[in-house]
C-alpha positions in Angstrom: 114.0 123.2 85.1 115.6 124.9 82.1 115.0 123.7 78.6 118.5 123.0 77.1 118.7 122.4 73.4 121.7 120.7 72.0 123.4 122.8 69.4 124.7 120.2 67.1 126.7 121.1 64.0 127.1 118.6 61.4 129.8 118.2 58.9 129.8 116.0 55.9 132.4 115.6 53.2 132.8 113.0 50.5 135.5 112.3 48.1 136.1 109.9 45.2 139.2 109.0 43.2 139.6 107.3 39.8 142.8 106.3 38.0 143.5 105.1 34.5 146.6 104.4 32.5 147.3 102.9 29.1 150.5 102.0 27.2 151.4 100.7 23.8 154.7 99.3 22.6 155.2 98.8 18.8 158.0 98.1 16.4 158.5 100.3 13.4 159.8 99.2 10.0 163.4 99.6 11.1 162.9 97.3 14.0 163.1 100.0 16.6 160.5 99.8 19.4 158.5 102.8 20.4 156.5 103.1 23.6 153.6 105.5 24.2 151.2 105.8 27.1 149.2 108.0 29.3 148.1 108.1 32.9 145.4 110.2 34.5 143.7 110.6 37.8 140.6 112.5 38.9 139.8 113.2 42.5 136.7 115.0 43.7 135.9 116.4 47.1 132.4 117.5 48.1 131.2 119.3 51.3 128.4 121.7 52.2 130.1 124.7 50.5 130.5 122.9 47.2 133.0 120.7 45.4 136.5 120.6 44.1 137.7 118.4 41.2 141.4 117.8 40.6 142.5 116.2 37.3 146.1 115.1 36.6 147.2 113.9 33.2 150.6 112.8 31.8 151.6 111.5 28.4 154.7 109.2 28.4 157.9 111.3 28.2 156.0 114.6 28.9 155.6 116.6 32.1 152.4 116.1 34.1 149.7 118.7 34.1 147.2 119.4 37.0 143.9 121.1 36.7 141.7 122.1 39.6 138.1 123.3 39.3 135.8 124.5 42.0 132.0 124.5 42.1 129.7 126.2 44.6 126.9 124.3 46.4 124.5 124.9 43.5 127.0 123.3 41.0 128.1 126.5 39.3 131.7 126.6 38.4 133.6 129.3 40.4 135.9 131.3 38.2 139.0 133.3 39.1 140.3 133.9 42.5 139.2 130.5 43.6 142.6 129.2 44.8 143.8 128.1 41.3 140.3 127.2 40.0 140.5 126.2 36.4 144.3 126.6 36.2 146.4 124.1 34.5 149.9 123.9 35.8 153.1 121.8 35.1 153.9 119.7 38.1 157.0 118.0 36.7 159.3 120.1 38.9 157.4 118.8 41.9 158.0 115.3 40.7 161.7 116.0 40.1 162.1 117.4 43.6 160.4 114.5 45.1 162.8 112.1 43.3 165.8 114.2 44.5 164.5 114.1 48.1 164.0 110.3 47.9 167.5 109.7 46.6 168.9 112.0 49.3 167.1 110.1 52.0 168.4 106.8 50.7 172.0 108.1 50.8 171.5 109.4 54.3 170.1 106.1 55.4 173.1 104.3 53.9 175.5 106.6 55.7 173.8 106.0 59.0 173.8 102.3 58.5 177.5 102.4 57.7 178.2 104.4 60.9 176.1 102.1 63.1 177.8 99.1 61.6 181.2 100.5 62.6 182.3 101.1 59.0 
């Protein structure tokens, strides 16, 4: 009888997400109200090859920024050529496009609803 060994490969990945936001509304001496605030999120992914941390931040009225950092399995930060590692980028255009796409989908749904209703 042959001695068969099971070749098992294991894969393990973990992730965590945290969000925070704050806002303040205040009146100035002229009675005008001003609003300020921030939102941020941090997501980390870990597997056998290392980890990736994505941070997104946005101040009220300003475009959002996204930063991604990669670390090897020993915890050393991987610099350059790491798929955008350590790069901060403006993601406001992505948000604008998502909003345009959402509005377009709503209009199309309304058009289909009109046609189905015999209008």
